N, C-alpha and C positions, 0 to 999 in steps of 0.2 A: 773806646769813645767816652768823652767826658759827659757829665750830666747836662751841661749847657748845650753841647753839640746835639745830643739826643733830643733835647726839647725844641731845638730850632728846625731840625730837618723835617718833621711832619708839617710844620707851618709852611716851609718853603715848598714842599711837595704839593700841598693843597693849593698854594698860590699859583704854581706852575700849571696845575690842572685847570684851575679857574681861568687863567689867562689863555690857555689853549682852547677852552670852550668859547670864550668871548671872541677870540680871533677867528674861530671857525664860523661863528655867527656873522662877523663882519664880511667874511669872504663868501658866505653863502654855501659853505661846504659841510655844515653840521649834519651828521648822520644820526639817525635814530638808533639807540641801543637795541641790538637784536637779541631776542630770546632764543633759547635752544629749540631745535626742531625735534628733539627726542620725545619719547613717550612721557617723560617727566614734565613736560610743559603742560600746565593745567588747562583744562577746557574752560572756555569763556561761558560763564553761567549768567542767569538772569540778574542777580544783584549787581553785576558790573554796570548795568544801565540805570544810573541813578538820576534823580530829578528833584527840583524844588517846586513846590506848589503851595501857595499860601491859602488856598480855599479848603476849608475842612470838610466840605460836602462833595464837591466835584472831584473828578479824577482825570488825569491826562488821557486823551484819546490815543496817543502813542503808547505802546506797551512799555512799562518801566518796571524794574525789578527791585528798586529801593528808593526810598524817599528820605530827604533830609529836611527836618522840621526846623527851619530857620526863616526869619521874616514871615512867620505864619501865626503870630499872635500868641506864642507860648513860651516867651522868655520867663525867667525867674520872677521878675517884677510884675509880669502880667498874670502869673499863676498865684503867687503869694501876695495877695492884695493888702493884707494887714498882717502884723506879726502873728504867725501860727495859723492864719486863715488861708486856705488853699482853694482855688477855683479851677477844677480840672475839666470843666465842661468842654472847652474848645479842644484841649489836648486829647481827651477821650474820643471826641469825634474824629480827629485825625488819625489816631491809633486804630480805631475801628475801620476807617476807610482803607488804611494800608493793609490791615489783616484781610479785609474782604477781597483785596486784589492780590493777596499772597506776596506782598512786597515787604522787604526788610525795612526796618525803621532806624534812622539815626536822629536822635534828639540832641540838640545843642543846648547845653546847660548855660546858666549865667545870664547876665545883666542884673546887677545888684539892686534890690529895692532900696530906696532912699533911706528908709528907717534902719537898714543894716549896714549902710555904707560908712567906711572909715573917713570918706571925704564927701559928705552929703551935698555940698554946694558946688562940686566940680561938674562942669558942663560935659555932655556927651550926646551922641545920637539918640540914645534912649532916655534922655532926661538927666537931671542932676543926680550925681552920685552913682549912676549905673555902671560906669566904666572903672570904678574904684574897687579896691580890695574890700571884701566883706569881712565881718567877724568870723572866726573859725567856727564857732558854735552854730551861727545861723546858716553858714554854708553846708555844714554836715547835716543839719536838720532838714534843709531843703532837699539835698541829694537823697537822703533817706526817704523822705516823703514820696518823691517821684519813683525811686527804685522799688519801694515797698508796694506802691500801687500797681506797678506793671511787672512784678516779679514773675519769671518763668516765661515771658513773652518774647525772649530773644532780642530785646532792644539793645542797640549800641548807643552809648552815652558819650557825647563829645564835651570836653571840659569847658571850652569857650570858643567864641568866634573871633577870628583874626586878632589874636592877642598881641600881635606886633603892629597894629594899626590904632593910633590914639583915640579914634572915634569910638572904639569898642573896649579898649583896655588902656588905662592910664597908669597902671602899676608897673612893677619891675618884673624882669624875667624870673627872679628868685621867688617873688610872691606868686606868680602863676605856677611855678613849679610846686609850691606848697599847696595851692588849690588842687593841683593834679594829684598829688600824693593823698590828700585827705579824701577827695572824691573817689579815687581808685580803691581805697580801703573800704569805704562804705559800700560801693558797688559790688566788689568781690566778696565781701562778707555777707551780702544779702541776696545775691542773684548770680548763680553760677552760669546761667545762660547768657549773661550780658557781656558785651565787649566794651572796653574802655578805649576811647579814641582821643588822641592828643589834641590840644588846642589847634584849631585851624590857623595856619600861618600864611600870610601873603608872601609872595616871592618876587614880585615885579621889580622892586627897588633895591638898590645895594644895601641901604640901611635895614630893610626888612630881612634880607638874607643874613646880615650880621646879627640881627636879633635872634634868628633861628639858630645860628651857631652858638650864641650865648646861652639860649634856653637849654639846648641839648647838652651843653657842657656843665649845666648846673647839677649839683648834688643836693639832695634833700632827704632827710631821714636816713642818712648814711649811704644812700645809693644814687646812681644817676637817674635823672627824672624819667628817662626812657624805660626804665625797668617797671614803671607803674602803668604803662600803656600797652595795648595790644596793636594799635594802628597808628601810623604817622599820617597827619593830615596836612596837605598843601593846597592852597588856592592858587592855581597856575594861570591867572590872568596875565597876558603879555601886555606890552605897551600898546597904545591905541592903534598904531600902524601895524602891529604884529598879527600873525595868524597862528594856526595850530603848530606849525614848525617852530615858531618863536617860543611858544609855550613849552615845547619839549626841551628847548635850550635851558629854560628856567628849571625844569625837572633835573636835567643833568647837573647843573650848578648846585642845586640843593642836595642832590645825592652825594656829591663830593664832600659837602660839609657834614652830612649825616654820617658818612663813613669815617670821616676824621674824628667824629665824636663817638665812634663805636656803636652807632645805631644801625641795626639791621632788622627792621620791622616792615611789614607790608605797608604800602603807601596807597592812600585814597586821595584822589583829586576831588576835593569837596566843593569847589566852585570853579566854573569855567564859562566864559563867554568872551566876546571880543569888542574892540573899539571903544573902550571906556575912556572918556575924556575928563570925567569928574563933574560934579554938580548935577548929576542925573542926566547928562548928555552923552552922546556917542558919535563916533565917526561913522557916517552912513556908507553902506555898501549895497550892491544890487542883490536881488533875491537869489540869483545864481551863485554869487560869491558866498553868501550866507549858507546856502545849501552845501557848498563845498567845505566850508568851515566845519559844519557839523559832522559830515562823514569822515573828514581827515582827523578830527579830534578823537572820535571813537577808535579809529584804526590805529593811530599813533600811540594812544594810551595803552591799548591792548597789547601791541607789540613791545612796548617799552616796559611791560610788566606791572603797570598800575592796576591795582585790584578792583577799584571802583571809580567811576566818573559821574559826578553829580552836576548835571546841567543847570545853570542858573539863568532863567527859571521858566517853567511851563507858562505861567501867566504874566511874564515880563513883557512890557510894551515900551519901556524906556530904559535908560542907564547903559544898556549894551546894544549892539547892532544886529544881533541874530535872534529873531523871534521864531518860535516853533509853531505858534498858533496866532490866529487873528484875535482882535479884542473879544474877550468873553470866552476864549479857549475852545470854541466849537469847531473851527475849521483849521486844518493843517495848512501851514505855509509850505513853500518848497523845502525850507529847512526842516520843518516838522516831518514831511514825507521822507527826506533824506535820513533823518534819525531812525524812522521805522524801518526803512530799507536796509540801512547799514547794520542795524541790529540783527536783521535776518541773515546777513552775511556772516556775522561774527558768532552768533549764539551757537554753542556746541562745538565750535572749532577750536583748534590749538594754534596760537600765534607762533610762527616759525622765524620769520626774519623780515627786515625792512631795509632797503638800500636805495641809494640814488646813483644815477649815472652822470656823465659829464654835462648833460643838458639840464640837470636838476629834476629828472623824471624819477618818481618814486615807484618802486615795485615792492609790495608787501605780500608775503606769502602766508597762507593759512592752510592747515591740514584738517580734513574732516573725513567722516566715514565714507563719503563718495569719491574722494580723491583730493584735489588741491584747488584752492581758490587763490587767484592772484589779483590784487587790487592795485590799479595804476592811477597816477595823476601827476600833473606838473603844475606847481603853484603859480608859475609866472608866464607860461607860454603854451601855445598849442603845438603838440608833437604827435608823431605816429609811433606806435609800438607794434611789434610782431607777436601775435599769439603763438604759444607753444604748439608743437605738433599734435598733442592730444587734446587741444582745446575743443569744447563742444558748444559753448554759448557765452555771451557776455550780457551783463545787466547794467543799466544806467543807474545813477544815484536816485532817480525817480521811480525805479522799479520796472522799467521797460526791458523785456528780455529779447535777445536776438540770437538766432542760431548761426553758428559760424563753422568754418572748417579750419583745421590746424594750419598755422603759418600765415593766416590772414592778417593784414595790417589794420590797426584800429586807431582812430583819432582820440587823443587824450588831452584834457585841459585841467582847469582848476577843480572840477567836480570829479571825484573818483569814479571809475568803472570797475566792475568785478568780472573776471573771466574764470569760468569753471573748466577744469580739465581733469583727465584721468590721473595725471601725475605731473 
């Protein structure tokens, strides 16, 4: 095989796979990648259930195992208020709140202070210069100051938020790769308990996925950029009309590109919600639909092998259409209850498989110490499913439990139900 032919074939293979994924989406036949049902399948643990919460004092009333500190007043420019002057008051409060709840912490680095920006007049969401490349020295000093303060606390550090969205990053993929390398070296040299999380990348648009491919193909310091990170971060928001199943299509397309770049790292879904129209508005859905979105998101990500899912956000009342709490965060919505109930289904279980039938009905199987849990739903219609012979009970997405006998038929719709059985 000639050099030219060898270089063309991988690109053709990747294109064929991407076209197959997109065609499956159009036909509504996209299946969720199934994980193995063997003992090697990891148990789903508390950190899988991630959340955003901008309040440094309160804590979500739904149990969460990890918190992503983004949109919470602790960006670089909000911490380093003058050159060399750091105000950790708010970040200290958020770290303390997470520790009090035994929750893992993911801190998003970045948004450049204007006085360190290489393009200080450039506009961005966080003010002039914030989305531009900083100087190397200022970036390393900032990362060191943060890591030194929280050394030994097991914090994960994310290099940047949505580096392929101009509102947050106006530099190049090569520049972001350089920031990744520099930060990784500082973190690993000063805190062996810390994890390095790659820049969060949006995946909804074709151009964003192209940026992902370009970033992970970049070499910096003589190595592929992925060698400097422990975790790949994807923000899997689908189009405004899409639901959790569409989000999984974006995951499948992104994985094809990551494999083509030789990247085989754990994936965290660092932001997810639905209905985003832009400009802070969202396509409205009913409370029942929103509750179904939450349950299906957690189940599909778990079975697809995503290691963590960070819901955006506990205190969110606009921008997306699925709110977990009422204003003020005191009362759970139906979606918030669904989050809590679905967590109880998944925690401690091993994800085994997830398939669809000709009617589009999903059956996702989990194994746990007491037997098997089967989770059923149909995103587009009401159907009936027959419980297996050893079925003992079924639980609604709102936590209502019903005793059943094996072989009984159950109504299933957009909100998943869980059936417990001996096998």
